[in-house]
C-alpha positions in Angstrom: -22.4 -27.1 -36.2 -21.4 -30.7 -36.0 -19.4 -31.8 -33.0 -16.6 -33.6 -34.0 -14.5 -33.8 -31.1 -15.3 -33.8 -27.2 -12.1 -32.9 -25.1 -10.8 -32.4 -21.3 -11.2 -28.6 -21.5 -13.0 -27.9 -24.9 -15.3 -29.6 -27.5 -14.7 -28.7 -31.2 -17.0 -28.5 -34.0 -17.0 -28.1 -37.6 -18.4 -24.9 -39.2 -20.5 -25.0 -42.6 -17.7 -22.8 -44.1 -15.0 -25.3 -43.2 -13.5 -23.3 -40.2 -13.9 -24.8 -36.7 -15.3 -23.6 -33.3 -13.8 -24.6 -29.9 -16.1 -24.4 -27.1 -14.2 -23.8 -24.0 -15.2 -25.6 -20.7 -14.8 -24.8 -17.2 -12.6 -28.0 -16.6 -9.2 -27.7 -15.6 -6.5 -30.7 -15.7 -4.9 -32.1 -12.7 -5.1 -34.8 -10.1 -7.0 -35.2 -6.8 -8.5 -31.7 -7.2 -5.1 -30.0 -7.7 -4.1 -28.2 -10.9 -1.5 -29.7 -13.1 -0.7 -28.2 -16.8 0.6 -31.4 -17.7 -2.0 -33.8 -16.3 -4.0 -36.3 -18.4 -7.0 -36.0 -16.6 -9.7 -33.4 -15.3 -8.7 -32.7 -11.7 -11.3 -29.9 -11.2 -14.0 -28.0 -12.2 -13.6 -24.1 -11.6 -16.5 -22.0 -12.6 -15.6 -19.1 -15.1 -12.5 -21.0 -16.1 -13.7 -21.7 -19.7 -14.4 -17.7 -20.5 -11.4 -16.7 -18.5 -9.1 -19.1 -20.3 -10.4 -17.8 -24.0 -10.0 -14.1 -22.7 -6.2 -14.7 -22.1 -6.1 -16.8 -25.1 -7.4 -14.3 -27.4 -5.1 -11.4 -25.6 -2.1 -13.9 -26.5 -3.1 -14.9 -30.0 -3.4 -11.4 -30.8 -0.1 -10.3 -29.7 1.2 -13.3 -32.1 -0.9 -12.3 -35.0 1.0 -8.8 -34.3 4.3 -10.5 -34.4 3.2 -12.4 -37.8 3.4 -15.8 -35.9 1.5 -18.0 -37.5 -1.6 -19.4 -35.6 -5.0 -20.9 -36.1 -6.7 -18.2 -34.7 -9.3 -16.1 -36.5 -11.6 -14.5 -33.7 -13.1 -15.2 -30.4 -16.6 -14.8 -28.5 -15.9 -14.4 -24.8 -19.7 -14.3 -23.8 -20.2 -17.4 -25.7 -16.6 -19.0 -24.6 -16.1 -19.8 -28.3 -13.2 -19.3 -30.4 -13.3 -19.6 -34.4 -10.2 -21.0 -35.8 -8.8 -22.4 -39.1 -8.9 -26.0 -39.8 -5.7 -28.1 -38.8 -4.3 -31.5 -38.7 -2.2 -32.3 -35.6 1.2 -34.2 -35.9 0.4 -37.9 -35.5 -2.4 -38.3 -33.0 -1.1 -34.8 -31.2 1.9 -33.7 -29.8 2.4 -31.3 -26.6 5.4 -29.2 -26.5 6.5 -27.8 -23.5 9.0 -24.7 -22.8 10.7 -24.7 -19.7 12.2 -22.0 -17.6 12.5 -23.6 -14.5 12.9 -27.4 -13.2 9.6 -27.9 -11.8 6.9 -30.8 -12.5 7.5 -33.6 -14.7 10.7 -32.4 -15.7 11.8 -32.5 -12.1 10.3 -36.1 -11.7 12.4 -37.1 -14.1 15.7 -35.5 -13.9 15.9 -35.0 -10.2 19.1 -36.7 -9.8 20.6 -33.9 -11.5 18.2 -31.2 -11.4 17.5 -28.9 -8.2 13.9 -27.9 -7.6 13.3 -24.4 -9.2 16.6 -24.4 -10.9 16.7 -22.0 -14.0 16.4 -23.5 -17.4 17.1 -21.8 -20.8 14.0 -22.1 -22.6 14.2 -25.8 -22.9 11.7 -27.2 -25.5 10.4 -30.8 -24.8 8.3 -32.7 -27.0 5.7 -35.4 -25.8 3.3 -37.6 -27.5 -0.4 -37.1 -26.5 -0.9 -40.6 -25.4 -3.0 -40.9 -21.8 -2.5 -44.5 -21.7 1.4 -44.2 -21.8 1.5 -40.9 -19.9 2.5 -38.6 -22.5 5.9 -40.0 -23.4 8.8 -37.6 -24.2 10.4 -38.3 -27.7 13.3 -36.8 -29.4 13.5 -35.4 -33.0 15.0 -38.2 -34.8 12.3 -40.8 -33.3 9.7 -38.4 -34.5 11.2 -38.3 -38.1 11.7 -42.1 -38.0 8.1 -42.7 -37.0 6.9 -40.5 -39.9 5.1 -38.2 -37.2 7.0 -35.2 -38.6 10.0 -34.2 -40.5 13.3 -32.8 -39.1 12.6 -29.5 -40.8 9.2 -29.3 -39.6 10.7 -30.0 -36.0 13.3 -27.1 -36.3 10.1 -24.8 -37.3 8.3 -26.1 -34.4 10.9 -25.7 -32.0 11.9 -22.1 -33.2 8.3 -21.0 -33.0 8.1 -22.4 -29.5 11.0 -20.2 -28.5 9.7 -17.1 -30.0 5.9 -17.6 -28.6 6.8 -18.2 -25.3 9.4 -15.2 -25.0 6.3 -13.0 -26.1 4.3 -14.9 -23.3 7.3 -14.8 -20.8 7.5 -10.8 -21.6 3.9 -10.1 -21.1 3.8 -11.8 -18.0 7.0 -10.0 -16.6 5.1 -6.5 -17.6 2.8 -7.7 -14.4 5.6 -8.9 -12.2 5.0 -12.7 -13.1 7.6 -15.0 -13.8 6.9 -18.0 -16.1 8.1 -21.4 -15.2 6.8 -23.6 -17.8 4.1 -23.7 -20.6 2.6 -26.1 -22.9 1.8 -25.6 -26.5 0.2 -27.5 -29.3 1.0 -27.3 -32.9 -0.4 -28.6 -36.2 -0.5 -28.2 -40.0 -2.8 -25.3 -41.3 -3.3 -24.4 -45.1 -0.6 -25.6 -47.5 0.9 -27.6 -44.6 2.2 -24.6 -42.6 3.3 -25.4 -38.8 1.1 -23.1 -37.0 0.2 -22.8 -33.0 -3.1 -24.4 -32.5 -5.2 -24.7 -29.6 -4.9 -22.3 -26.3 -2.4 -20.1 -24.3 -4.0 -19.8 -20.9 -3.3 -20.0 -17.1 -4.5 -23.6 -17.4 -1.5 -24.7 -19.5 1.2 -22.8 -18.0 2.9 -22.4 -14.3 3.6 -18.9 -13.3 4.7 -17.4 -10.0 4.7 -13.9 -8.3 6.9 -13.1 -5.6 7.5 -16.7 -5.3 3.9 -17.8 -4.9 2.3 -19.7 -7.4 -0.8 -18.1 -9.2 -4.1 -20.0 -10.2 -5.5 -19.9 -13.6 -8.3 -17.6 -12.9 -6.3 -15.2 -10.7 -3.3 -15.4 -13.3 -6.0 -14.3 -16.1 -7.4 -11.7 -13.7 -4.1 -10.1 -13.4 -3.1 -10.1 -16.8 -6.2 -8.5 -18.5 -6.6 -6.0 -15.7 -6.1 -2.3 -16.7 -3.8 -1.5 -13.6 
């Protein structure tokens, strides 16, 4: 294997057959020891977070596969905390796509003049540039197209896939009495330029609440994967 990228929460290796291997770490994004799925830094290390995140990611990617939604997922090895994926190229230097059902986090910080904390949102899709130096600025479809990052057609596909994927995640959480407030996804181009979900779907990239109480990533994964 050839290490090609070291990230905040996972490392990426190239395999001999051209596919990639993601190694999930126990790092969680946040600031000052507090988890924040939208943060640009590793805020804390939670033992077992890597395997737990991968377990939930596998759970959701299998659901998406059954729904014929394109992803880069091939298979996962929970014991080794690794996931084998198709090769994919990101848009520009990377985009983050957030789907919001409640006004919290950076949405509330930006739009607090108009929005109330916890206000219901109708699957609002927001795209930001992965740019730590500039604190991941939001960007519109027109700007993305003008800057040559993606086409208007690709943006429409990305937005449609985001809503489909997040509805599936939201519905699965609801089965356990959990409400999804927001979730961060990543997309890229796989074979033949198809837009597909990449990266992960875990407690580390979403805010979820049960009976009005925030659920930590490890606890979320424990609840979701329990047979009860």
